[in-house]
VOLO-999253 format. One record per residue: residue in one letter; y, z, x of N, C-alpha, C, O in turn. Coordinates in steps of 0.05 Angstrom, whole numbers, padded with zeros to 5 digits, always signed. Example, Ala and Ser with C-alpha at 12.3 -4.5 7.8 and 13.67 -1.06 7.14 Angstrom:
<tilums>
A-00114+00156+00264-00090+00156+00246-00066+00156+00264-00066+00169+00285;S-00045+00142+00257-00021+00143+00273+00001+00157+00258+00023+00161+00268;
</tilums>
This chain:
<tilums>
X+02760-02534-01167+02757-02554-01156+02768-02585-01175+02758-02593-01196;X+02782-02594-01166+02782-02634-01191+02752-02647-01167+02748-02643-01143;X+02737-02662-01187+02722-02679-01181+02713-02695-01201+02706-02689-01224;X+02716-02732-01182+02698-02747-01209+02677-02742-01207+02665-02733-01188;X+02664-02751-01240+02640-02736-01249+02626-02765-01260+02639-02777-01276;X+02604-02774-01254+02586-02796-01277+02589-02786-01302+02579-02765-01311;X+02610-02807-01318+02598-02794-01352+02568-02802-01362+02551-02819-01356;X+02569-02776-01385+02541-02775-01402+02539-02782-01424+02519-02783-01438;X+02573-02791-01431+02578-02806-01448+02585-02837-01453+02585-02851-01473;X+02591-02842-01420+02612-02876-01424+02595-02881-01400+02596-02870-01378;X+02577-02904-01412+02558-02909-01393+02578-02927-01370+02599-02935-01381;X+02575-02933-01343+02593-02943-01323+02617-02934-01306+02624-02943-01284;X+02630-02909-01326+02656-02895-01323+02647-02873-01309+02624-02865-01308;X+02680-02859-01288+02666-02827-01282+02697-02815-01303+02715-02826-01315;X+02690-02788-01298+02705-02770-01313+02717-02757-01298+02705-02757-01277;X+02740-02743-01295+02750-02731-01271+02760-02692-01298+02773-02683-01318;X+02739-02687-01274+02740-02651-01286+02742-02631-01266+02736-02634-01242;X+02750-02613-01275+02742-02582-01258+02726-02569-01262+02720-02557-01282;X+02713-02574-01228+02682-02554-01226+02690-02537-01216+02714-02533-01215;X+02673-02523-01206+02664-02499-01190+02647-02500-01169+02626-02497-01182;X+02639-02502-01145+02621-02508-01131+02605-02484-01122+02619-02464-01117;X+02570-02479-01119+02558-02456-01116+02565-02452-01087+02579-02466-01073;X+02550-02429-01080+02550-02415-01060+02538-02427-01031+02516-02440-01032;X+02545-02425-01016+02540-02439-00984+02509-02434-00977+02506-02409-00974;X+02483-02451-00973+02455-02443-00974+02457-02447-00935+02478-02453-00923;X+02431-02442-00922+02428-02439-00907+02431-02472-00882+02414-02489-00880;X+02452-02473-00869+02446-02506-00856+02473-02517-00873+02477-02541-00871;X+02488-02503-00886+02510-02524-00897+02528-02516-00892+02530-02495-00880;X+02554-02535-00903+02587-02527-00893+02599-02532-00915+02585-02541-00933;X+02628-02527-00920+02642-02529-00930+02660-02545-00926+02672-02537-00907;X+02673-02573-00938+02690-02588-00927+02709-02590-00946+02702-02596-00969;X+02733-02586-00940+02751-02594-00961+02767-02627-00955+02785-02633-00941;X+02753-02639-00971+02758-02673-00970+02791-02688-00966+02810-02685-00981;X+02791-02697-00951+02820-02706-00948+02816-02741-00953+02838-02753-00955;X+02793-02757-00956+02797-02775-00963+02766-02793-00965+02747-02787-00949;X+02762-02814-00984+02737-02814-00990+02743-02845-01007+02754-02849-01029;X+02729-02864-00984+02726-02892-00994+02713-02898-01016+02698-02881-01027;X+02717-02919-01025+02706-02932-01050+02689-02960-01042+02698-02981-01033;X+02656-02952-01047+02640-02976-01039+02631-02995-01063+02638-02995-01087;X+02616-03008-01052+02600-03022-01078+02587-03002-01084+02592-02986-01102;X+02568-03000-01069+02544-02978-01078+02557-02949-01094+02537-02936-01101;X+02569-02940-01098+02578-02920-01116+02592-02939-01143+02597-02925-01162;X+02596-02962-01145+02593-02976-01167+02567-02986-01183+02564-02988-01207;X+02548-02991-01157+02515-02986-01172+02509-02952-01180+02496-02949-01200;X+02515-02936-01169+02513-02913-01176+02524-02909-01201+02505-02908-01216;X+02545-02905-01213+02561-02896-01231+02550-02922-01260+02554-02913-01283;X+02540-02946-01258+02528-02956-01268+02495-02951-01272+02486-02961-01293;X+02482-02941-01260+02467-02934-01264+02441-02951-01247+02418-02942-01248;X+02447-02972-01234+02435-02990-01223+02410-02975-01216+02388-02980-01225;X+02417-02955-01199+02391-02933-01179+02376-02922-01194+02353-02919-01185;X+02381-02910-01225+02374-02897-01237+02387-02881-01249+02394-02863-01234;X+02394-02878-01273+02417-02866-01289+02422-02826-01277+02405-02808-01281;X+02446-02822-01264+02457-02793-01251+02476-02789-01268+02499-02795-01261;X+02471-02781-01289+02497-02768-01306+02502-02747-01297+02481-02736-01289;X+02527-02729-01293+02540-02709-01283+02540-02711-01247+02554-02694-01235;X+02531-02722-01238+02535-02726-01207+02563-02747-01196+02571-02769-01204;X+02572-02725-01173+02604-02735-01161+02594-02749-01150+02573-02742-01138;X+02605-02781-01146+02597-02805-01124+02606-02797-01101+02610-02774-01093;X+02609-02820-01090+02625-02820-01060+02609-02806-01036+02600-02784-01034;X+02608-02833-01015+02596-02823-00988+02614-02842-00968+02605-02861-00955;X+02640-02833-00969+02662-02848-00951+02675-02831-00941+02697-02838-00932;X+02664-02797-00939+02683-02785-00940+02696-02771-00914+02689-02782-00893;X+02713-02749-00911+02717-02745-00889+02742-02717-00895+02763-02719-00907;X+02734-02697-00885+02752-02675-00888+02750-02654-00864+02739-02660-00843;X+02759-02630-00869+02759-02612-00854+02744-02584-00865+02747-02572-00887;X+02731-02580-00849+02706-02553-00846+02726-02529-00854+02744-02519-00839;X+02719-02520-00881+02735-02495-00887+02716-02465-00887+02723-02441-00888;X+02688-02477-00884+02671-02452-00884+02643-02462-00872+02635-02484-00879;X+02628-02447-00856+02593-02453-00851+02582-02425-00861+02591-02402-00863;X+02548-02443-00867+02534-02416-00865+02532-02402-00841+02542-02411-00821;X+02520-02381-00841+02515-02361-00824+02496-02373-00795+02496-02363-00773;X+02482-02396-00803+02461-02401-00784+02474-02427-00766+02463-02436-00746;X+02499-02435-00777+02499-02459-00769+02513-02461-00735+02522-02442-00723;X+02513-02481-00727+02520-02481-00695+02532-02508-00689+02550-02511-00672;X+02522-02528-00706+02536-02561-00701+02572-02561-00708+02589-02571-00694;X+02574-02551-00727+02604-02555-00733+02612-02527-00741+02598-02510-00752;X+02649-02525-00732+02653-02505-00732+02689-02504-00756+02705-02522-00762;X+02688-02481-00761+02707-02485-00782+02741-02503-00766+02751-02500-00744;X+02749-02519-00786+02770-02542-00765+02760-02561-00758+02776-02579-00752;X+02732-02567-00757+02727-02591-00751+02732-02612-00774+02732-02608-00798;X+02735-02626-00766+02743-02662-00784+02710-02679-00774+02702-02687-00752;X+02696-02678-00807+02674-02690-00801+02677-02711-00823+02696-02714-00837;X+02648-02729-00824+02641-02749-00840+02623-02731-00878+02612-02709-00879;X+02626-02744-00894+02611-02746-00909+02595-02765-00923+02600-02770-00946;X+02576-02778-00910+02562-02802-00903+02539-02808-00924+02530-02790-00937;X+02532-02830-00927+02512-02840-00948+02485-02828-00946+02467-02821-00962;X+02489-02828-00911+02460-02813-00896+02465-02778-00897+02475-02764-00880;X+02457-02771-00918+02463-02743-00936+02445-02721-00909+02454-02700-00897;X+02418-02735-00906+02398-02708-00903+02374-02725-00898+02371-02743-00916;X+02357-02725-00878+02323-02725-00873+02309-02710-00872+02313-02685-00871;X+02290-02722-00873+02263-02689-00866+02265-02678-00838+02263-02656-00830;X+02269-02704-00825+02274-02681-00789+02250-02690-00781+02255-02698-00758;X+02226-02693-00785+02203-02688-00774+02186-02714-00783+02161-02714-00779;X+02198-02735-00796+02175-02762-00809+02177-02780-00783+02195-02775-00766;X+02158-02804-00778+02167-02815-00753+02189-02835-00760+02194-02850-00740;X+02204-02840-00782+02226-02852-00782+02249-02830-00763+02258-02838-00742;X+02254-02807-00774+02270-02797-00763+02272-02789-00732+02292-02788-00717;X+02243-02785-00726+02237-02776-00692+02243-02802-00683+02243-02796-00660;X+02245-02817-00683+02247-02848-00673+02255-02858-00672+02251-02880-00660;X+02282-02848-00688+02322-02866-00687+02321-02890-00707+02333-02912-00704;X+02303-02880-00733+02300-02903-00751+02306-02879-00778+02294-02880-00799;X+02320-02866-00773+02323-02835-00794+02335-02845-00826+02334-02829-00845;X+02344-02870-00828+02358-02873-00843+02333-02883-00874+02334-02887-00898;X+02313-02885-00851+02278-02906-00870+02266-02875-00882+02246-02871-00896;X+02285-02855-00871+02274-02829-00890+02266-02828-00908+02282-02826-00926;X+02225-02826-00920+02219-02828-00943+02230-02804-00953+02223-02806-00977;X+02241-02783-00952+02250-02763-00965+02279-02755-00959+02286-02732-00961;X+02297-02777-00952+02324-02785-00946+02333-02771-00979+02321-02771-01000;X+02365-02757-00966+02374-02752-01000+02405-02765-00989+02414-02763-00966;X+02416-02774-01007+02447-02793-01010+02463-02774-01018+02458-02758-01037;X+02489-02774-01003+02516-02768-01016+02520-02789-01029+02520-02812-01021;X+02524-02777-01066+02535-02791-01083+02512-02793-01094+02514-02809-01113;X+02502-02789-01093+02464-02801-01113+02449-02785-01116+02444-02774-01138;X+02438-02779-01090+02411-02754-01099+02424-02734-01098+02413-02715-01110;X+02450-02728-01086+02467-02704-01082+02497-02710-01091+02506-02733-01092;X+02513-02686-01097+02534-02691-01097+02557-02694-01070+02558-02682-01049;X+02571-02713-01082+02583-02725-01056+02622-02720-01057+02633-02703-01070;X+02635-02743-01037+02664-02733-01036+02682-02744-01044+02703-02749-01031;X+02672-02752-01084+02698-02755-01090+02710-02738-01104+02718-02743-01127;X+02716-02708-01088+02722-02690-01095+02741-02673-01083+02747-02680-01060;X+02754-02649-01094+02768-02644-01075+02755-02621-01053+02767-02605-01039;X+02731-02625-01057+02717-02607-01034+02689-02612-01036+02683-02619-01059;X+02674-02610-01023+02634-02619-01012+02624-02600-00999+02634-02587-00981;X+02606-02599-01007+02583-02576-00988+02562-02606-00975+02554-02625-00989;X+02557-02602-00946+02545-02620-00933+02522-02606-00912+02526-02584-00901;X+02499-02622-00908+02487-02615-00886+02495-02611-00861+02496-02631-00846;X+02504-02586-00850+02520-02587-00827+02510-02602-00805+02529-02615-00795;X+02486-02605-00791+02476-02615-00772+02474-02653-00779+02468-02669-00761;X+02480-02664-00809+02485-02689-00813+02509-02695-00809+02514-02716-00797;X+02533-02676-00819+02560-02685-00817+02568-02689-00783+02561-02675-00764;X+02586-02719-00782+02585-02733-00756+02615-02723-00757+02633-02727-00773;X+02612-02705-00731+02647-02707-00721+02672-02726-00722+02674-02743-00704;X+02684-02725-00735+02702-02750-00734+02729-02748-00703+02744-02729-00700;X+02728-02766-00690+02742-02766-00660+02771-02757-00670+02782-02762-00691;X+02778-02743-00648+02804-02736-00647+02826-02760-00639+02828-02772-00617;X+02844-02764-00667+02864-02784-00649+02855-02802-00676+02875-02816-00681;X+02834-02807-00698+02823-02827-00711+02841-02812-00739+02843-02788-00744;X+02853-02837-00756+02864-02822-00780+02844-02827-00800+02829-02847-00799;X+02844-02807-00822+02827-02795-00833+02828-02824-00854+02807-02837-00851;X+02841-02832-00868+02847-02851-00876+02824-02886-00866+02809-02899-00881;X+02828-02892-00837+02809-02900-00821+02781-02898-00820+02763-02912-00829;X+02780-02874-00807+02760-02863-00809+02739-02861-00837+02715-02860-00833;X+02747-02860-00856+02730-02860-00889+02721-02887-00895+02703-02894-00911;X+02734-02900-00879+02720-02931-00880+02699-02943-00869+02684-02960-00877;X+02701-02925-00840+02683-02926-00823+02664-02915-00828+02643-02924-00819;X+02664-02889-00847+02641-02875-00853+02614-02893-00863+02592-02887-00853;X+02615-02913-00883+02602-02922-00888+02599-02960-00894+02578-02972-00900;X+02624-02970-00889+02628-02997-00898+02629-02995-00866+02605-02997-00860;X+02643-02992-00842+02637-02993-00821+02605-02990-00806+02591-03008-00797;X+02600-02967-00807+02575-02962-00792+02558-02984-00806+02546-03000-00792;X+02556-02985-00829+02543-03009-00844+02544-03031-00832+02521-03039-00831;X+02561-03048-00821+02569-03077-00814+02563-03074-00783+02552-03093-00771;X+02570-03045-00765+02570-03046-00745+02533-03043-00735+02523-03052-00714;X+02518-03027-00757+02495-03029-00760+02481-03061-00754+02465-03074-00740;X+02495-03063-00772+02480-03091-00778+02481-03115-00764+02466-03133-00770;X+02505-03118-00738+02514-03133-00717+02490-03130-00693+02477-03148-00682;X+02489-03102-00692+02466-03098-00670+02447-03102-00676+02434-03111-00656;X+02432-03102-00700+02405-03109-00711+02405-03142-00708+02384-03155-00706;X+02425-03151-00708+02427-03191-00707+02423-03193-00681+02422-03215-00671;X+02422-03174-00667+02420-03189-00636+02443-03206-00615+02445-03215-00592;X+02456-03203-00633+02484-03227-00617+02492-03221-00588+02499-03198-00580;X+02491-03239-00576+02496-03244-00560+02532-03247-00548+02548-03250-00566;X+02540-03247-00528+02565-03246-00521+02577-03284-00521+02571-03299-00503;X+02588-03289-00537+02591-03331-00539+02577-03341-00555+02581-03364-00564;X+02556-03323-00564+02544-03338-00589+02558-03340-00613+02581-03332-00616;X+02542-03353-00632+02553-03363-00659+02535-03340-00676+02510-03336-00675;X+02557-03322-00695+02546-03312-00711+02567-03313-00738+02591-03307-00739;X+02543-03327-00766+02556-03328-00787+02563-03303-00807+02542-03290-00810;X+02579-03293-00819+02579-03277-00834+02584-03286-00873+02600-03303-00880;X+02576-03279-00881+02585-03290-00916+02589-03262-00927+02579-03240-00924;X+02604-03273-00940+02623-03246-00951+02652-03233-00932+02652-03217-00913;X+02670-03243-00941+02690-03224-00927+02716-03215-00938+02738-03226-00935;X+02707-03190-00954+02718-03175-00973+02719-03145-00948+02723-03145-00924;X+02714-03128-00961+02727-03096-00955+02694-03098-00924+02696-03088-00901;X+02668-03113-00935+02657-03104-00911+02654-03126-00895+02642-03124-00873;X+02666-03152-00906+02654-03170-00884+02686-03168-00861+02681-03173-00837;X+02702-03165-00865+02730-03153-00856+02724-03143-00833+02732-03153-00812;X+02707-03119-00837+02701-03100-00813+02675-03117-00799+02668-03113-00776;X+02663-03133-00815+02641-03142-00794+02643-03163-00776+02626-03169-00759;X+02674-03181-00782+02679-03199-00770+02697-03182-00746+02705-03196-00727;X+02705-03152-00745+02721-03144-00726+02706-03133-00703+02714-03134-00680;X+02679-03122-00714+02656-03108-00696+02649-03133-00683+02648-03132-00658;X+02642-03159-00697+02630-03181-00680+02643-03196-00660+02633-03208-00641;X+02673-03195-00668+02691-03209-00647+02696-03187-00627+02688-03191-00604;X+02709-03165-00632+02712-03145-00623+02703-03118-00601+02712-03100-00587;X+02675-03133-00613+02662-03097-00597+02642-03122-00588+02651-03128-00566;X+02620-03139-00593+02600-03153-00588+02610-03183-00579+02594-03201-00576;X+02639-03188-00574+02649-03214-00572+02629-03241-00578+02621-03254-00559;X+02623-03248-00602+02614-03260-00609+02633-03281-00626+02653-03274-00639;X+02621-03313-00622+02643-03325-00644+02631-03331-00673+02610-03342-00678;X+02649-03322-00688+02645-03310-00719+02655-03342-00731+02670-03357-00718;X+02641-03349-00760+02643-03366-00779+02640-03345-00796+02621-03330-00796;X+02667-03342-00813+02661-03336-00853+02667-03349-00866+02685-03366-00868;X+02640-03337-00884+02646-03356-00904+02656-03344-00932+02646-03322-00933;X+02673-03350-00957+02676-03334-00972+02683-03358-00991+02692-03378-00979;X+02680-03360-01010+02698-03373-01036+02725-03371-01046+02734-03389-01061;X+02742-03343-01039+02765-03342-01047+02779-03351-01014+02774-03341-00993;X+02797-03371-01020+02819-03366-00998+02837-03349-00986+02850-03349-00965;X+02836-03335-01006+02855-03313-00992+02838-03291-00973+02847-03282-00951;X+02820-03285-00982+02799-03277-00965+02789-03286-00936+02779-03273-00918;X+02794-03314-00940+02786-03320-00914+02805-03323-00902+02802-03323-00878;X+02835-03327-00913+02852-03325-00900+02855-03301-00889+02864-03303-00866;X+02850-03274-00896+02854-03251-00882+02825-03251-00866+02824-03230-00853;X+02809-03262-00864+02782-03267-00845+02789-03284-00820+02772-03288-00803;X+02816-03294-00816+02819-03307-00792+02840-03282-00779+02840-03277-00755;X+02853-03271-00793+02875-03243-00790+02851-03237-00772+02850-03242-00748;X+02826-03222-00788+02812-03205-00770+02796-03211-00749+02786-03194-00735;X+02793-03235-00746+02780-03256-00714+02760-03270-00721+02739-03269-00708;X+02762-03284-00740+02747-03305-00748+02759-03338-00737+02779-03352-00740;X+02730-03338-00721+02739-03372-00712+02742-03397-00738+02759-03414-00743;X+02723-03392-00747+02723-03422-00768+02716-03403-00785+02699-03385-00784;X+02735-03410-00806+02725-03406-00838+02718-03422-00860+02723-03446-00859;X+02707-03413-00881+02697-03441-00900+02688-03434-00929+02672-03417-00936;X+02699-03450-00941+02705-03444-00972+02677-03453-00981+02676-03477-00980;X+02650-03439-00992+02626-03452-00997+02636-03463-01027+02617-03472-01039;X+02652-03464-01038+02656-03476-01066+02673-03509-01057+02683-03524-01074;X+02672-03512-01036+02686-03538-01027+02664-03552-01010+02659-03576-01012;X+02653-03536-00994+02623-03562-00978+02600-03558-00967+02601-03535-00958;X+02577-03569-00963+02550-03565-00961+02551-03535-00933+02545-03541-00909;X+02558-03512-00940+02561-03497-00915+02536-03499-00889+02543-03503-00866;X+02507-03497-00897+02489-03501-00882+02486-03530-00858+02477-03532-00836;X+02502-03551-00882+02508-03573-00855+02531-03576-00843+02535-03592-00825;X+02550-03559-00855+02574-03557-00837+02571-03534-00815+02589-03535-00798;X+02557-03518-00814+02549-03498-00795+02535-03515-00775+02542-03518-00752;X+02517-03526-00786+02496-03544-00765+02514-03555-00752+02517-03547-00729;X+02532-03575-00762+02547-03589-00748+02573-03579-00727+02578-03589-00705;X+02588-03559-00740+02598-03541-00722+02591-03525-00701+02609-03523-00684;X+02563-03509-00693+02552-03502-00677+02533-03519-00660+02521-03509-00641;X+02530-03544-00666+02508-03560-00651+02480-03550-00657+02462-03548-00641;X+02481-03544-00677+02444-03540-00684+02444-03516-00699+02421-03509-00705;X+02462-03502-00706+02459-03482-00719+02470-03449-00707+02475-03445-00684;X+02472-03429-00731+02485-03403-00716+02466-03389-00700+02443-03396-00706;X+02466-03373-00682+02455-03355-00671+02434-03337-00692+02409-03336-00694;X+02460-03323-00708+02453-03310-00729+02464-03306-00746+02486-03316-00743;X+02461-03293-00771+02470-03291-00792+02476-03258-00808+02458-03241-00806;X+02498-03253-00821+02500-03228-00833+02506-03234-00849+02525-03250-00848;X+02493-03226-00883+02504-03225-00905+02508-03205-00924+02491-03188-00928;X+02532-03205-00937+02542-03178-00939+02559-03188-00967+02575-03175-00980;X+02550-03214-00973+02568-03228-00999+02544-03219-01024+02521-03223-01020;X+02551-03207-01047+02536-03204-01066+02531-03218-01087+02538-03215-01110;X+02511-03243-01075+02510-03271-01086+02486-03285-01075+02488-03295-01053;X+02465-03287-01086+02436-03303-01088+02438-03323-01062+02426-03323-01041;X+02460-03342-01072+02464-03370-01060+02465-03357-01026+02450-03364-01009;X+02485-03337-01022+02492-03339-00994+02468-03328-00977+02468-03334-00953;X+02452-03316-00984+02424-03318-00974+02410-03342-00969+02405-03349-00946;X+02404-03356-00989+02394-03385-00972+02405-03395-00962+02393-03412-00948;X+02432-03396-00959+02455-03417-00944+02446-03405-00911+02444-03418-00890;X+02439-03373-00914+02447-03366-00890+02420-03372-00864+02417-03372-00839;X+02404-03377-00889+02373-03387-00872+02367-03410-00863+02351-03417-00846;X+02391-03429-00887+02384-03455-00880+02410-03464-00851+02409-03486-00840;X+02428-03446-00846+02441-03444-00829+02443-03443-00798+02460-03454-00784;X+02424-03429-00790+02415-03411-00766+02396-03428-00756+02381-03440-00771;X+02394-03431-00726+02383-03447-00708+02355-03432-00710+02350-03409-00718;X+02335-03457-00698+02308-03447-00690+02316-03417-00680+02338-03412-00670;X+02295-03397-00683+02299-03379-00670+02314-03356-00671+02314-03335-00658;X+02330-03367-00691+02358-03351-00704+02349-03327-00722+02325-03325-00728;X+02370-03308-00733+02366-03289-00744+02384-03276-00768+02408-03272-00767;X+02358-03270-00798+02380-03269-00817+02385-03237-00823+02366-03226-00833;X+02404-03223-00819+02407-03197-00831+02411-03199-00856+02423-03219-00866;X+02401-03177-00872+02417-03173-00903+02425-03156-00909+02412-03137-00901;X+02442-03149-00921+02462-03124-00923+02468-03122-00951+02462-03102-00964;X+02478-03139-00958+02479-03142-00994+02457-03133-01009+02435-03132-00999;X+02460-03127-01036+02430-03119-01044+02438-03130-01079+02446-03117-01098;X+02432-03160-01077+02444-03165-01104+02411-03165-01118+02390-03169-01107;X+02419-03159-01149+02390-03157-01165+02378-03182-01169+02388-03204-01167;X+02348-03172-01177+02326-03195-01173+02311-03201-01147+02313-03184-01130;X+02297-03224-01142+02285-03232-01122+02301-03252-01113+02321-03260-01126;X+02294-03263-01086+02305-03287-01074+02286-03312-01068+02263-03307-01062;X+02293-03333-01070+02278-03357-01063+02278-03366-01041+02298-03381-01042;X+02266-03370-01013+02285-03382-00995+02262-03395-00980+02238-03388-00980;X+02280-03423-00962+02262-03441-00949+02239-03428-00930+02242-03420-00907;X+02217-03429-00942+02195-03433-00929+02198-03441-00909+02208-03428-00891;X+02188-03470-00906+02187-03477-00892+02197-03481-00872+02181-03484-00853;X+02228-03484-00864+02249-03476-00848+02243-03454-00829+02243-03453-00804;X+02236-03429-00852+02232-03407-00842+02209-03401-00818+02211-03386-00799;X+02186-03420-00826+02162-03421-00809+02164-03432-00785+02160-03422-00764;X+02174-03465-00793+02174-03479-00773+02203-03481-00753+02210-03500-00738;X+02215-03460-00756+02239-03457-00744+02235-03423-00733+02250-03414-00716;X+02218-03408-00744+02211-03385-00736+02243-03363-00740+02255-03348-00725;X+02245-03369-00760+02271-03359-00766+02266-03327-00784+02254-03322-00805;X+02281-03309-00766+02277-03278-00777+02298-03263-00797+02321-03256-00791;X+02285-03258-00821+02292-03243-00843+02294-03215-00838+02271-03206-00838;X+02309-03199-00835+02310-03173-00831+02330-03161-00852+02349-03172-00864;X+02319-03129-00854+02349-03124-00880+02357-03100-00853+02346-03097-00832;X+02377-03089-00864+02403-03075-00850+02412-03049-00870+02423-03051-00892;X+02408-03033-00861+02407-02989-00879+02424-02986-00862+02420-02986-00837;X+02449-02982-00875+02482-02965-00863+02468-02966-00834+02461-02984-00819;X+02466-02932-00834+02463-02937-00797+02460-02901-00805+02462-02886-00825;X+02453-02900-00766+02445-02864-00761+02467-02849-00753+02489-02859-00748;X+02460-02824-00751+02487-02811-00738+02494-02822-00714+02518-02826-00715;X+02484-02828-00694+02489-02844-00666+02504-02867-00673+02524-02872-00659;X+02497-02889-00699+02511-02902-00700+02537-02904-00711+02555-02921-00708;X+02535-02882-00725+02570-02871-00736+02576-02865-00720+02597-02879-00717;X+02571-02845-00692+02589-02836-00669+02602-02857-00666+02626-02860-00672;X+02579-02883-00652+02591-02904-00641+02616-02918-00663+02639-02918-00654;X+02613-02928-00688+02621-02940-00696+02660-02925-00698+02681-02938-00696;X+02657-02893-00702+02679-02883-00697+02689-02887-00672+02712-02881-00674;X+02684-02893-00654+02700-02889-00628+02705-02908-00620+02719-02910-00600;X+02694-02938-00636+02703-02964-00631+02740-02963-00651+02763-02971-00647;X+02727-02953-00668+02754-02956-00691+02769-02931-00675+02793-02936-00677;X+02766-02908-00661+02784-02899-00648+02801-02908-00623+02820-02895-00614;X+02794-02925-00617+02797-02944-00587+02813-02959-00598+02832-02966-00583;X+02814-02971-00627+02833-03002-00639+02812-03020-00632+02822-03042-00631;X+02792-03021-00628+02782-03041-00626+02774-03054-00657+02770-03078-00661;X+02773-03039-00671+02767-03041-00705+02785-03035-00723+02783-03013-00734;X+02804-03050-00730+02823-03033-00748+02823-03033-00785+02838-03051-00792;X+02813-03022-00805+02810-03029-00832+02836-03037-00841+02857-03029-00831;X+02834-03052-00861+02860-03048-00879+02853-03033-00906+02840-03038-00927;X+02865-03016-00899+02864-02999-00934+02883-02990-00953+02906-02991-00945;X+02880-02984-00973+02895-02980-00992+02897-02944-00999+02874-02936-01000;X+02912-02928-01001+02914-02899-01008+02908-02901-01039+02926-02915-01049;X+02893-02894-01058+02898-02890-01084+02890-02861-01092+02871-02848-01082;X+02911-02849-01118+02892-02822-01136+02860-02821-01134+02845-02836-01122;X+02856-02801-01147+02829-02797-01156+02830-02808-01186+02810-02818-01196;X+02845-02807-01193+02851-02813-01224+02847-02836-01227+02833-02844-01245;X+02860-02858-01206+02852-02880-01203+02823-02904-01207+02818-02928-01208;X+02809-02873-01208+02777-02889-01189+02762-02906-01215+02742-02920-01213;X+02776-02901-01238+02751-02921-01250+02769-02950-01262+02762-02966-01280;X+02798-02948-01244+02803-02981-01245+02798-02993-01217+02797-03017-01210;X+02795-02972-01202+02784-02981-01170+02758-03002-01183+02758-03026-01178;X+02741-02991-01194+02723-03001-01202+02721-03025-01213+02705-03043-01208;X+02741-03023-01232+02741-03039-01249+02751-03065-01228+02736-03084-01225;X+02771-03063-01219+02779-03085-01186+02762-03095-01175+02760-03118-01167;X+02739-03069-01173+02702-03079-01149+02701-03111-01168+02704-03134-01162;X+02695-03097-01190+02680-03111-01208+02682-03143-01203+02664-03158-01194;X+02710-03147-01212+02724-03164-01219+02734-03186-01193+02745-03208-01194;X+02724-03167-01169+02738-03183-01138+02758-03184-01135+02764-03198-01116;X+02775-03176-01145+02808-03168-01142+02817-03151-01114+02841-03148-01109;X+02794-03137-01094+02799-03116-01073+02804-03128-01052+02782-03137-01048;X+02816-03137-01035+02813-03145-01004+02823-03120-00986+02842-03106-00991;X+02802-03118-00956+02801-03096-00951+02786-03074-00967+02771-03083-00985;X+02785-03038-00963+02782-03022-00970+02804-03004-00991+02829-03003-00990;X+02785-02991-01011+02803-02972-01024+02782-02959-01019+02757-02961-01018;X+02819-02928-01009+02808-02901-01011+02828-02884-01026+02852-02886-01029;X+02808-02865-01034+02820-02845-01046+02823-02822-01037+02806-02807-01029;X+02858-02820-01038+02869-02788-01013+02871-02772-01024+02890-02776-01039;X+02864-02751-01026+02858-02725-01043+02886-02711-01030+02891-02688-01036;X+02907-02729-01007+02932-02700-01008+02952-02724-01008+02970-02727-00991;X+02946-02738-01025+02977-02761-01050+02987-02749-01073+02973-02748-01093;X+03000-02743-01072+03014-02730-01099+03010-02752-01124+03017-02775-01120;X+02999-02743-01151+03000-02742-01166+03014-02774-01174+03035-02779-01162;X+03009-02786-01186+03030-02816-01194+03038-02836-01175+03052-02856-01180;X+03023-02827-01139+03028-02851-01118+03013-02864-01098+03003-02852-01079;X+03013-02879-01099+02995-02893-01083+03016-02911-01068+03040-02917-01073;X+02994-02919-01041+03013-02924-01019+02989-02943-01000+02968-02934-00990;X+02999-02974-00999+02983-02986-00976+02986-02973-00954+03008-02962-00949;X+02960-02973-00935+02964-02967-00910+02946-02987-00891+02921-02987-00891;X+02961-03004-00876+02944-03027-00854+02946-03019-00827+02967-03008-00820;X+02920-03026-00807+02924-03023-00789+02920-03053-00782+02900-03063-00792;X+02942-03074-00762+02939-03098-00756+02913-03102-00745+02904-03086-00728;X+02901-03121-00751+02881-03130-00722+02894-03152-00712+02911-03168-00719;X+02875-03148-00690+02884-03173-00661+02872-03203-00674+02852-03204-00687;X+02887-03223-00668+02878-03248-00674+02853-03260-00655+02845-03283-00660;
</tilums>
């Protein structure tokens, strides 16, 4: 089969190769991959930011059809459409796995990093961890929900925002555009979107943001404090910029919560005085559980969340990573294994204002 493989010779690059998959083991299923979204985490993996993984097949926003299952598998059947997600497998018995926090399992395996992922024509998954995709949900859309969607959906859940409250979101790209839609159309929050690119802010308005602010043009915390009569109730940071985290802490009102999703390198210097005196909560949110993914899929199937995706060929993967590093991507890039060679097409699900 054809697959993208992290290069052993060229740093920060993948190579397209023909490889042969091993036989299935107990508890596994073989999936014919239809689509695989491209995530910033994939770029981290390819660049070796989490440790070098030469030879690894990246990809954790995968969707495909089950071709075969091991003899002991009962959770999925041949013909099911399933996910190939970042949360590939947990131990199943630790305090995190048994308490609904399975993504924090200390023995977790991650698709496209610790095990081979979905940027290939076929992929092996742990059957019990492959979440079924609802009937009627386009695989292109489902692929974006498999990581970007569930990550932002879970972050909004973690924020605890209530209907009618102000939620500020830093970053309006692939993750941010989905976060805005979940916040607006699922949680009924009033959304403020912050970015440094006007075209992305326009896109944020199309996705449902009530207010958009350019961080290069104004004092964001002061403006949010003014617009919301005291500060946003909650904030979610999906922008890979340290300044965004500082702005978020300074933008929420007393008792507010800041949810950290993006992972810029290094350490953060936050306003400790405000954090303590205003009782600000700062929490991390890591992707989402299988249940979170099932819920995120259902909201997409119902049309509450409509990703803007562009289908690309597997051969385009290095170009996509370059576009990602240059901040040129709006919405989500999805590798469509069904596309003929040499073709690409936009696929946009229009968002409600």
